[in-house]
N, C-alpha and C positions, 0 to 999 in steps of 0.2 A: 031381269028387263037390261037391257044396255046401256051402258053410260052415255051420257049427252056430254060430247066432248067441248071442250073449252079453249079453244084455236089461240085466247087473249094468253092462255099459258103455254101449251104445247100443242102441237100436231101429233105428238108420237100417238103410237097405238100402245092401250092400256088397257090392263085387266078389266074386263067387264065389257069392253068394245065388241062389237061382232067380227067373228075372227074371219069372216069372208072364205077364200079359198085357202088361207093360211092351215100349215099343219107343225107342229110342235113337237120337237126331240130334246129331250134331258140328255147331257154329255158328261156331267159331273164336273170336277174342279178343272181349273186349267193353272199351272205356275205359268207366270207370265216372264218377259224378260227382265222385267225390272226387279224380279224375286218376290214379288207379291202373287197371292194366289187367287184366283176370281172362283167361287164356289158357285155350284150348284148353277150351272150354266144351261139356259134355254136356247136354243136356236130355233127360228121360223123358217119355213122354206115352202116352197111349191114347186110340183113337179107335173110334166106333161109327158106324154107317150108311156110306153110300158117296157119295164126292165125285161130284157129277155132271159132266157134259163140261165145260160154262162155267165151272166151279168157283164159284158164286153159291151154294150152299146150306150153305157152310160157319158155325157157329157156333163159338166159344173161350169154353169155360167157364174161370174163373178161381176157382181153388178159395181156401177160407178158410185161415186160418194153419196151422191143424194138419191140412188134406186133404190132398189129393196127388192123381194122373193118375187116379185110379179113381174117377170119379162116380160108377159106380152102386155103390160101396162106403160113400162118406160122404154122397151125397146119394140115396138110396133113392126107387125108385117114380118117379124123373125122366126117367129115359133107358131107350128102349125102342118097339117099334110101337105107337102110340097114345097114347103118353105124351106130355107136353109136350115134350121133346128127341125128338120121334120120329123113329126111325131108318128108318122108309118115306120120309117127306122127307127130313131133315137129315143132314150130316155133323158129328159133336160131334166136336170136339179139346179135349183138356184135357193140357196141359204141366204136370210138376212144376216149379214156381219155382227160377231161380237161388237159391243159398243155403238150397236144402230139403235132405231129407235120404233122399228116396225114389227116387234113381237119377239124379237132375240135380246137377252139379257147386254143392258146399255144402263146409262145413267139413269134412264126416266123409269127401269124396273125396281121392282120394289127387293130390297136385299133382305139375308133372311133372318134379320131383327125388325121385319116387318113396315120398315120406311123406305122409302127410296133413295136409291145410290147418292143421287146429286153430286154435290161437291166429294164425295168420297168414293166415285168410281175410279178404278185406277188408272193410270197411263198405260195406253196399248201400242202395239207397234203393227207393222207388217206382219211380222213372221208370226207374232200371237193371233191374229187373225186367220193365216191358214195352218196354224197347229189346232186352233178350235175347228176347222173346216176338215179335217183329217180326222178330229174325232166323230164329228156328226158324220160323214164318210162312213166311218167304222160302224156307228150308229144303225146306220141304215144297211150295211153289209157289203158297200161295194168298195172294193180292194184296189180297182185301177180304173181310171176315166178313160175312156177312149180320144178324148180332147178336155183340156182344160181352158177356158176362155174368156177374156173380159177387156173391158175400156178401162181406161186410165187408174183409178182405184184397183179395178180389177183385173187390170192389165199387170199392176204390180205384182200384186198377191199370184196372178197365173203365172208369171216370172220368177216367183220364190217357188211355185210348186214343181218349175222344171230344175232348181237348182236342189231344192232339199229331197226331192222326192221320186225321182226319176224310174223307180221301179213301178210308181201309182200312176204314168201318167202315158197313153200313147204317143200325144203331142200337146204341145201348147200353143196359143195364139194370144197374143198383147197387142191392143190394140190404142193407139194415140197415148202410149205411155212411156216410160222410161226407166232408166237401171238405176237411178237414183234421184232425188230431188234436187232442184237445182236454186241457186240463190234467188232467182228473179220469182219462182213461186213460192219459195219460203217467205220473201218478203211480201208478195201478194197477199198469202195466206196468214202471216202473222197481222197484216192491218185488218183483217175480216175479223181475225178472234179478238183483237184490242174492240173493235166494234160491238161484239156481244158483251165482252167483260165491262165495258163504259156503261152499258143500259142501266138506267137506274133502279130497274128491276130485275137483275141478273142476280142478285145477294148474294154471288159466291159459290152460283152453279144449285143454291138451295132454294128455288122458286116455285116448286111445284104446289104448296100448299096456298099461295099467295093468288090473288085473283087475277095479276096479270103477270106474265115473266117476259123475257126479254125480248120480246116480237120484232122491236123498233129495231133493236141491235143486230140480229140475226137478217133482219129485211137490210140493212145496209150492206153487211156482208154480203148477201147473195148479191145486191144490184153491183157490187163490185167483181162478186165472181164471174158473174152471167156476161159483165163486158169481156171477161178473158176466154169465154167460152165461143164468142164469136167474133167477128171481124169489124174492122173499123169501117172496111168499104160496105161493107151490110148496113151498119148503123148509118153511114151517112145516105148511101143511094136509097133505104126504107123509111127514114126520117129526116135526116139533113136536120134543117132549123125549123120544121114545122110545127108549129102549136097544137096541142091538141084540141083547141075550140070549145072549152069546157072554162066553166067560172073560175078553175084553179088558175088560169095561167099558164101551165106547164106547159114545155114541149113535149112534143109528140113520144120525145126517146123518154124522158122522165116517166111519162104516163104506162110505156110499156116495159121500163124496170121494175117500178110500182107493183104493175099487176105481176109481174116473177117474183116479187118477194111476198104478195100476198099468197100466191099460191102456195108456195113454200111451206109459209106458215100454217097451213093446213094439214100438211104430212110430214113433218119435221119438228125436230125439238133442238133446241139450242145447244144444250151440252152435248148432245151427240155431233152436232156440227164441229165443235171444238173436237173431241175425241178424236173424230176421223179425219179432221183437218192436221192436227198433230201427228198422228199415225202417218200420214202421206208427209208430211214435212219430215219423219224420222226414217224415210225408204232410204236405204242404202245398200244395194245388191252384194256390194262388195265389204261389207262391214264385219272384220272378224274373218274377212275369207281372202286376205291377203290384196284387196282393192277389187274394184268393177272389173277389172280387164280379167284378173285371175278367176273369179267367181264365172263370169260370162263365158269365157276362155274351156271350163271343166263341164259345163253343159251337155249333156247328149242326148238329150231327147228332142226331136224336131221340133223347130221353133218359128211358129210364122209371124210376121212381124207387120203389122197394117198401119198406115200412117196416114194423116187428112194435109194436104199439102198447104192448106192456111191456117192451120193450128197455130195460134200463138200461146197457148199455157202451154202445150206440149209440144214446140215445133220439130220439124222435121228429122233434125240433125239428131235429136234423140234417140229416133228408132232407128237411123242409120247408125249409131254405136253400136245399140243392139246385134243388128243384121251382121256389121263386119267384126264384131268379137265373138259372137257364138259361132262356133264351128257347123254346126246344124242347121244354121239360118241361113237363107237366101237373102236377095235384097227385099227392101219393104214392098208391099204392096202399096202403092200410094193412091189414095180415092182424091179426086177432085172435088173441090167443095166450094161455095161461095159461104158456109157457115160454121169455118173455124172447128174447134175441138168438138160444137157438139155436130159434126158432121157426120160420129158415127149414128148418129141418134136420126138424123136427115135422109141420107143417102142409102135408104133398105135395098136399092138393087145393086149397087156397088158394094155393099157389105155384105148382103146374100153372097154374092159370087167369091168374097175374100174368105166366107166360113165354110163354102163350100169345098174350096182350096185348101183350108185347113185341113178339114175332115177326110180329102182324099191324101193328104199327106199321112194323117193319123193312120188311113186305112191301110198302107204300105209297111206298116210296121210288122 
């Protein structure tokens, strides 16, 4: 019998929940950058299409921070016959990151001692995530991806693949992302983390056995984040000073942000929100590599850079930096959108064209 989720505590996928289309693979232990070891790691993943005989048609999709393994769920109109990720041609793979909350080992997972990790879950970095993805790929028998692609957090990981593992990728595509986390991003993210930790139900991260978790704190964090995902002009044109027209007396934009917070609470976990946000804040492609310029200039695989012209979380200058410093990159593909950072989710036709271009570039290897 399946478990009845308690969304007042966490929206994480937990043992006993229906797996849906998730598959699971064990990758053993991982030595993390901070020197700690994460043991007995499970990776949840989904696939589409068929891996060909010589395993040369695999594409790795790296999801964004609040994404998960179901690309068709968070990136609609992108996967399927004749679409950008054409399942008649390619084998598309998407794992949930370590530290995640949708089946891969993360803070809500059961540790070897039989209790949920909670506050004991170690700090992880982008490079730790990529190392787990490498072990995951080995477990699937995939030695080289035709393309490694991802938006936002996924773009950070895609860039790490190009730097660390040039022999295992045909090309990469980084979308609405950067080579290093900026002070503005870190500052905004720090406020979100503080909102979660200030929730009276946070209990230092050990809230899984409580009747209520830090849902309100995570909701505040999501409201802040969502404003950075969209644009000032959209919020003004779409909502302006309009009232919601209900008994709450809220402005319509407040109701909209409340809705976004409620939606996230049903599929995400507060500890994972902190873990993945901290990982993004740690992102620096040049750390211990002589700086950002040196790391990017050493890349040898083709890099396709995609930018959203209204992105205020990852402004276009950050993608220009990548394209100017990577010898194998051309100027960014600029997608025009009214929806800011979330443009990669909304502008399906333009994103599809960008992915097809990246696959053409990968196919010239």
